[in-house]
N, C-alpha and C positions, 0 to 999 in steps of 0.2 A: 878705491878708498881706504881710511882708517875705521875703527870701531867709533873709534873717539867723535868723531867730528857725522858720520852716516848710521848710526844705532837703529835710526827711524828705517834705512834700508835694509838692515839685516831684519828686521823683524816682519819686515814685507816678503823677504825672501821664507822667513818662517812660514809666513800663511801659504805662500804660493806653493811650498812643498806641501803642506796640510792637504791642499787640494790635488796633489798627485798621487798619492795614496790609493788602493785598489777601493776602501770602503768607507768613505764618508771620513777623511781624513786621519790627523791623527789620534783622535778622541782623548785629548789632553783636557779637555775646557770643562770635562764635565766634573762635579761637583765631587765625586767619589763615595757618592750614598748608595751605590749597588749593593747587592747583597753579599755579605760577608763569607768568604771562603768558607767550606765545611772542613772538617778533620776526616781526614780519609780514615776510613775502617781497614784496618791491616791486621796481619795476623801475628800473635804475641801477646806479653803482657805490655809491652810499652809503644807508645805510638807512634810510627817513624816522624821526620821532620818534614817531608817532601812538600815543599809550598811553589817549586817551580821546577819547570821541565824543559830542559832544550833535547828538541829530538831533530835530529840531522838524519834524512835519507840522502845516502851516496849513491845516487841515481846516475845511469851512464853505463850501467855493467862493470862490477868489480869482483874477480875472481879472489879468492880466499889464497890462492899461491901467491899473489903479489901483496898481498897483506899481512895477516899472521903466518901465512907459510912464509915469507921473506921479511923478519921481524925489522930488519935495518930499514922497510920502506916507510915503518910506520912506528916509529918507537914511540910517541906521544899515544896512541891507540894499545901499543901493546903495556906501558905503564898504568894507563886508565884500566884496562883488563885485569892485572894484575893487583889492583886496587878494588877491583868491581867484579863481573860477571861475563864470561867468554861465552857465547854461545857459536861452536865451530858447525853445527849444523840445522841453520836456518833455512828450511825449504820455501822455497818462493812459490809464487801464485800465479804468475803469468810469467811470459816473457818478452813482452814489446814494453817497451820504456813507458809508456803514458800509461797503458793499463797495470803496471805491476808498481810503479810508483803509487797511482791513485789507490789501489790494493792498500797497501801498506798506510795510508791514511785513510781508508774507510772500514778497515779491516775483514774486509770482503774482498775472495777472488774475482776482479772486476773483468769483464770480457772486453775487454776494448783495445782496439789497435793501436799500432804505433803512430800511425798519423791521426788517429782522432783528436778533435779540439773542441770539447764540450763538458759541460759540467756535468757531474755524474747524478744517477737517481738517489744515492746511497749519501747519510751524513757522515761530514766527517771529522776526524778527531777535534777538530776548533771549534765544529758545532757543537758536539758534544758538551766539551768544556763548558762554553759560555752558557747555553741552554743549562744544563744540572747546576753549575755553580752560580749563577746571576753574572757572571763576570762582563765585565767592560770592553767596548773594542778596545781600548788600550790595554788591556790585560793580555791581548791574544794577538802574534805575528807570525809571520810566516814572509821569511824572503828567499826567492828564487834563483835558479841561475841560466834555465834553460827558456827565456820568453816567454812572449803570452799563452801558450800552453799551458805552462805550468803555476800560472796564476787561477787554473779550474779548481787546483786542489785547497783553496782555502774556505770554499765553501760547494754545496751542493743544490739542485734545485727540487728536494724532498720538501712536500709540502707542510711539514711539520717543523723544520728547522729551516736552510736558507740564509739567504743573505742577509738576516737581521742577526743572525748567531756567524757569520763570518769573520777570520780573520783579516787584521789588517795587512794589505799585500804589497812588498816591495820589491820589484825585480833585480835582476845580477847588477844592475847599474847604481842601485840605490835610489837616492834621491836625485842624480846626477844623469837624468833622461834629456830628452833636446828642448823639453820646457824649461826646466831648472837651468840648463848651462847657458838658455838666450838671457835668461834674467840675469847671471851671473855676469854674462855679456856687458850688459846695460849697468849694472849697479857697481862691478868688481869683484875681488875676492877679498873678504876681511881678512884682518890678520890678528894673530892669538891675543888675548889680552893682558894685560900687566894686572896685578897684584891692588892694585891703587883704584884704576880704572873698574875692575870689577865689583869691588868696594862701593864705589859711587855709582854704577849700574843696578846694583841691589836696594840701594836706598830712593833710586829714581822707580823702579817696579812697585816699591812699597807705598809711594805717593800715587800710581796710576789705579784710576777703576775701583775704589775703592765702595763698599757698599757698608749695610750695616751688619751682614752676615761676616763674622771675624775668620770662620771657618773657609767659606768663600774665597775671602779677600788670600788666606793662605794658600789656598789650594790651587789660584788663580796665578800667582806670585809663583809658586814653585811649579807650575805645568811648564809658562811661559817659559821660565828659566830653561828648562828641561830640554824644550824645544829648540831653542838658541844654542844652546849646549850639543845638544846632536849636531845642527849644520855646522857648528865650528870644527868639531869632532871630524867630521866627514870633507871638509875642507881643508884644515891643516895638515892631515894623516895624511892624505894622498890616495884615498880609496877609488878616486874615480882616474884616477894614473896607473893603477895595477896592472902588469904584465905579463904573459909568459903560456903556457899552454893551461894553466889554469883561471885565465885571469876572470872568466864568468865567475867559476866557483869561488876564488878568493875574494871575490866584489862580496857576492851573498854572504859570506861568513864574516868578511870584517865589518860589514853592516850590523849582521848578528850580534857580532860581540859587543858593538855600540849599543845597538839595543840592549843587551842583557846587564852592560854595566851601567845605563844612564837611566833606563827606564823600569829596569826588574821586572818585566812582565812575568805576570803566571807560566806562559806557556811562549816560547820560541821556536817555531819549524825553521828549517834549512833544507832546500832541496837543491842538490848538486845536478850538473849533467858532463862535464866536460870528460870524464874519464871514457865515453863513447867514443874517443879518437881513437881508440885501440884498433876498430875496424880499419884503419890504414897504417898505424906505425905502434906498436907493440912499446917502443922505447918511449915515445909522447905520451903513452898510457901511465906508463909506471912513471914517470915525470910527473903526471897529473896528481898520482897516488902519494908519491912524497911531499910534495906542496901541499894537498889539502890536510894530509897529518899533521904538518906545520900549523896549519892554519885551524885545525881543532886543537891543538895543543896551546895555541893562542885563547882561545875561548875558556878551554880547561881551565888553565892560568888566573885568567881572571876572574873565573868564579872562586877557586880556592883562596885569591890574595883579597875578596871582598868579606868583609866580617859577615855582612848580610846575606851573602849568597853561599858561603861557605858549605854551611851544616844545613842547606835546605832546597838544594837545589840537585836533581837527577839530571843525568843526561843518559841518551840512548843513539846510538850511532850504528845503520847498516844499511848495506846494500840493498837495490830492489831485484837484481839476479846476478849472476857471475859473467862467465866467458866461457868460449870452447874450450874444448882440453886442447885442441893444437890448433898453430898458427893456419894462418888462410896464405895464399899466392903472393899475397902483399906483405907478408909478415908481421900482419897484426892478427887480430880476435874478435872473431863475430860473435853471434848468441844464437845458435839456432839447431845445436847438435844433440841435445837434451842429455846431455851427460851430466855426472856430480858437479862436475865444476860449473856448470852453468844454473844446474837447480838450486846446489846449496852454497850458503853465503856464509860470511862471520858477524855475528854482531856484539856489541857489547851494550852494557848497561852498568851505571856508574851511580851512586848517588846515598844520600842517608837510610840505614833501614836494610841496605841491597848487602847481599855477600862480597867478601874480599878474598882476591885471589881465587875466585871458583870457575871451573870449568865445567860447562853441563853438557853432556857428550850427548845425550837426547836428542832424538829429534823435535825441533820446535818448528814455528809457522813464523814467516816475517808479519803476517798478520795479527801476530799475537803480541808484536810489539806497541801499537797504538793501544791495548785493550790495557796492558799493563801501565802505560803512561797515564791514561784516563784515570786507571785505578787508584795510582800511587796520589794522585791529586784529588778522588773524591768523588770523580764523576761515572759513570754506568752507560757505558756504551751498546744500549739495548738491543739495537739492529745488527751490531758486530757478529761475526761467525767466529771471530779469532777469542782465546782465553789469556788467562794470566801464563805470564812466560813461566817455565818449569824453574825451580831453585831460586828465584830473584833473590827471596828476601834472606837475612842474614837467620 
């Protein structure tokens, strides 16, 4: 199909995609009258300008030896650290993927096994942000790579928080899951619009669904355009066809980049997983690290090149735990020897008001990262056990 003759079908796809997100669709049809984000209370005479956070959990187990111990593997993270704050002694709270990553998002050391698959009882950073700051669902997103288990990170079963404060959730395939692909088979894949066609479409939008409220009209027109642009970005940029050792991670990171660029949410969480290939292949694990660094670099570049994002966005990147000190019999790396290679990881924080080129050699904890991210935006994770990362601010 072409967009010129089948625009209505594309809008049908947009509605269908909205129905597939984890918590009530895109959240973009709201009128934008939620509470205004509070100004964060920070140290120093000048208030930093953190208005958005991108929080990337490098789940799957990633040693420092293959990241900052081998800078050639992570040139983008190294540059981010050179312009931000590096924490080479982040102590982990759990040594199983599910519990360790949940700990990162709740700020509490979670006693969860690797095969657990249920929502936690402790609120996540997404819930704190939405409740404390009055954020809409469209302001808080999480993209995941590890399948249904990782969707549990979007909200808890805590009675004072829960699903009404959860994050919009997209799995590693983004909107390219089974149902959406079936719609594409029916309607065909749209082509990118020509400039003249875009102008015509804008005029049509302005004439549809008019009400007496000018603000509502403007918001509805803008949000409909964003949803459609997002779908077109996904279809024409080839997210669904990404391949390789980190294909799941690559899709989650690409979807996050599109969300950040188009919707500019207050919080964008990303949960990776493909590094766990390390159990059977050290080389495959190293390749995942290199490819993920490249994709994280694309997100960082998108932020720096966007005037609205460049001076207002903070980025946190950290693994949930490391790997064993020595290779196993398959020339891979497990995670169970209790070594410092396993229990300590390296994390990075970059953003306005943060230190520049600082290496903090003191011990901190992975659960401190979510506390600092919430604090930077002005929220208070009251039940979390973490604290502000040491020497984070400039």
